N, C-alpha and C positions, 0 to 999 in steps of 0.2 A: 268078536269086537275087540279091538286093541284097547287094553285098559289105560295105557298112557294117554292115548288120544281121547278116550272117554273122560278122563279126569281133567284134561286140558279144556274140553268143552264145558265140563261142569264149572270150572273156575271162571271161564268167560261168562257163563250165565249167572253165576253167583255175583260177580261184580256188576254186570250190566243191569240185572233185574233186582239186585239187592235181596236175594233169597238166602235162606239158611243153607248150610252145607248139604243136608240130606234132601231138602226141597230141590236144590239145584242139581244134585246128582240124579234124582229121579226124573226131573225134567230133561236132563241130558240124555239119559238112557231111553226115555219115552220117545223123544223126538227122533233119535237115531233109529230106534226100533221101528217107528212108523216109516222112515225112509227105506229101511232094509226090507221090510215086509210089504211095503206099498199098501198098507192097511192100517186103520186106526182102531179096529175092534180089539178090546183089551186082551182077550184070550190069544189072538194071533200075535199081537205085539209081545206078550209074555213069552210065547214060544220062541220068539226071535232072541230074547234076552236070556238065553240059557246059562250064560256065565253068572247070572245072579241067583241061580238055584232052580228048583222045581217050578214048572209053569204055574201051578196053582198058587205057590208062594209069591211069585212075581206078580201074578194077576191081582192078588189081594193088596200088594204094595202099590200098584198103579191105581187101584180103586180108592185106597186111602188118600192118595195124592189128590185125586179129583174131589174128594170129600173134605179136604183140609181147608177149613174156613180161614186159617191164617194166611193163606195165599189169596190176598185181596186183589181182585181183578182190576178195579180202577187204578190202583197204585201200580200194578204190574204193567197195565196198558200205558201209563204215563212214561215209565222207563223204557218200555218196548218202543213206543213211538219216537222217543228221543234218540234211541239207538238207530232205528231205521232211517229217520230223517237226517241224522248226522252223516251217515254213509251214502245215502242216495240223493240228497238234495244239496245244491250249492247256494250260497248267499245270492240273493237277487234273481234267482231262477223262477220261472213260471212252473207251477205244479197243478195237476188236476186231481181233485179229491172226488172219488166216486162213491155214491151212496145208494144202497139198495137193500132190500129185504130178501132173504132166502129162506126156504122151507125144507124141512125134513119130513116129507109126507104130511100126515096129520098129527105129528108128534111134537114138533118144535119149530119155532120161527126165530130168526136172528137178523137184527139190523146191523149192517156193517158199513163203516166209513173206511175206505181204502185209498192207497196211493197208486195212481196209474203209473205203471212202470214196465216199459218194454213189452207191450202187448199182453201184459198181465197186470194184476192188481194185488198189492200187499196189504192185508188187513191191518189197520192201525187201532181202531176202536170198534167194539162190538157189544151187543147186548142181546141176550137170548130170553125167550119167554114162551109160554104156551101159545099155540096158533090163535091169531086174532084176539089176543089178550095182552095188549101193550101195557107195560107197567105204568104208563102215563099216556097222554095224548100222543099221536104219531108225530106231530110237528115238535112237541116238547122233547120226545125221545131223540129225534134226529138232532135237535138243537143241543141237547146235552152231550151227545157224542162229538158234535162239531166243536163244542166248547172245550172238550178234553183235548182235542187235537190243537186247537188254538193256543192252549196253555203252554205247549212245547214247541210250536212252530216259530221259526226265525221270522221276526217281523219284516225283514227285507224281502221275504219270498212272496211272490205274487200268486195268490190262490184263486182257482176257479173251481167251483163246486158244480158237479153234474149229477142230475137225477133223471130217471125215466118219467114217462107221463103218469104212471100210477102214483108217484109221489110229487112230481113237479107241478101238477095243476093245482097249485096252492099259493095264493098271495101271502099267506102267513109264513110259509117257508122262505119265500123271497125276502121278506122282512127280517127273518132270522139271520140269513146269510149276510145281508147288507149291514145289519147291526154288528156283526163280527168284523166288519171292515173288509170283507172278502167280495168276490165276484161270483156270478152264477151263470150257468148255461143249462137251462131246464128244457126238457121236452114236455110239451103239454098236449092235452087232447085236441084233436083236429077240429072239434066243434067249438073250441074256445073262441069267443068273439073278439074282434080286433077293430079298432077305429083309428083313423089318422086324419089330419086336417084336409088332405087332398083327395079323400076317397070315402065312399059310404061304408058304414059298419057292415062287417061280414065275418064269416067263420074263417079261421086261419087256413083250413084245408081248401078253401076256394081261391086262395091267392096264387095258385099255380096248378098245373095239371101234370099227370104222370108223364115223365120224359121231357117235360118242358123246362124252361129256364127257372132257376131258383129265384125266390122273392127275397129282397132285402129292403127293410125300411124301419122306421121308428114310429111309434104310436102308443096305444094303450090297450091293455087286455084286462080280463077279470072284471066284467061289467058289474056283477053282483057285489064286488068288493069296493065299488066306487071308482073303478078304472085305475090301473097301475101303469105308469109310464115304463117303457122298455124298448129295446131293440128286438126286432122280429126277423127270423130267418125261416123260410119254408123251402125245404129241399125234397123233391120227389123224383129221384132217379128211376129210370125204367125198371131196374132190378128190385125196387122196393114195392111191396104190396100196398103200403100206406106212406104218406108223406112224413118227413121229420118236421114237426111244427115246434120251433125253438124260440125261446125268449132269453134275453140276456141284458145286462147293464153295460156291456162292453161293445162299443160301436165297431171296433176293428175285427171282431170275431166273424168268420165267414159262416159258421155253423158246422163246417166239416170237422171241427175239433171234437164234436160230439161223438165221432167214430170211436174214440177210446173208451166210451161207456161200455162197449162190448167186452173190453178187457176184463171187467169185473165178472161178467158171465163166464168167461173162459176160466177164470180162477176158481169160481164156484164149482165148475165142472172138474177142475183139477183136484179140488178137495173132496169131491164126491166120486162119481163113477169113473172118472178119468185118472184118478190118482189114489188119494188116501181112503176112499170108500167111507167117507163121513156119513153118508146116508144110511149105512148099515152099522153104525156105531152102537146103537141101542142105549146111548147116553141121552136121556130125555129130560132130566132135571135141569132147569135153566142154569143154576149155579155150577153144576158139574160140566154142563156143555160149554160154558164160558171158559172154564179152566182147560177143557180139552181143546178148545179153539186156540188158546195160547200155545199149546203143544204144536198144533197143526200149523199155525202161522210161523212159529220159530223154525219148524222143519221146512216149511215152504220157502222162506227167505234163504235158508241155508242151501236148499236145492237150487234156487236161482243163482246163488253165488257160485255154486259148482258149475252151473251152465256157462258162466262167463269164463271159467278156466279153459273151456274148449276154444274160445276165441284168443286167449292169451298164450296158450301152450300148444304148439303144433303136434307134439307127441300125443297129448291127451285127446286132441281133436281127431287124430287118426284112429285112436282106440275107441272113440265114442261114436264116430260116424264114418261114412265113406264118401269119397269124392270131394270136390271143392265147395259144393253147395250144401249148407246145413238145412235139412228138411224138417227139423223138429222145432217145437216151441222151446223157449228157454227152460221151461219146467221139465219137459221130457228129456232135453239135452242134459240138464243137470243130473237127472236120475241115471243116465247113461255114463256120465263122467264119474259119478259116485260108485257105480258098479265097476267101472274100469279101475278106479283107484284101489278098491278092495281086491280085485282080481290080480293086480300088479303088486299087491302088498306095499303100496307106496306110503311113505310117511306123509300123513295128511294133517294139516292144522285146520281145525274147524273155526271159521270166523264168518261173519256176515259182511261181505264186501260187495256192495252194489254200486261202486263207483263206475262211471261211464268208461267204456273202452272204445277204440276207434270204430267199431262196428255198431255202436249204440245208436238208436233212433234219436234224431233231434226232436225238440218239442214241436216242430212243425210237421213232422211225419206221423201224424195221428191217424192211422188207417186201421181198419178192422182186420 
């Protein structure tokens, strides 16, 4: 690892996240070690950072970093979110915030609020806890994470929050999002009841058939909650085993925008078996896991930034892929560019640059 580049990355992290020098240096090495090894297990990362000394010594250093209570995750998240949103979101833009819970077998659960970004999702706020042992009610937990994002979000940005049916079948969560002054596009259970002035009460899944035309209308759902007014979209393409039963407060949404909810699943896969091997980390203490996730999201955003270099630089593009068509996700492309830069011994400046390029997806191209 080039020491000059490492210290440049350390200084960037120190300024952006307001960490102490040694905290920032360890985070810099930790994140780059994850990218080089494509693993986040501490012993494997320690073996990659051989310039820091014996693997056992480096391993203890990384463990102490995860155990350091002075690295306060809510404060780091606020600075991290400000950094990501500053480079990825323009004033007045529409953004999609994706909310989901992910699990590491029976050892750990984490609720994540992330920014939908170019067929991937960048974690903004997260909270880890033992499986099925939320530190507060589920809706309260999601509300707290959304409020953390709200505190740093540009007020001119139009926000649409998306959740799947496991979380979205909740009138209370609808009210949380509306109270923030944001919009929602929730998938709900197909047996959710719907009523409208011009038709009898029925389940949402009965409003269309597989392969049939999509249903669009407005009415009310959540009978037990006293009926909540909303826009309803039911989409059941032939390729779907089940319909998308969607509710929103925005009349202009077609429901197809929900396709980007899958981007969060793709990012969880990148963090796990498809990339950093988070599912094999053996870091199960929630506080330690939250700090490890800071490392992983920093490494993830940097990798996506490297992916954009292939679109900007024809030489790097030729080194990272073949032919005129790029066949890889932005994440996998970023790893290839990172490997090419090391192979070419190119002078690399580490920075998170998520600004759109000519090939970037527009907000209307929300496809899975």
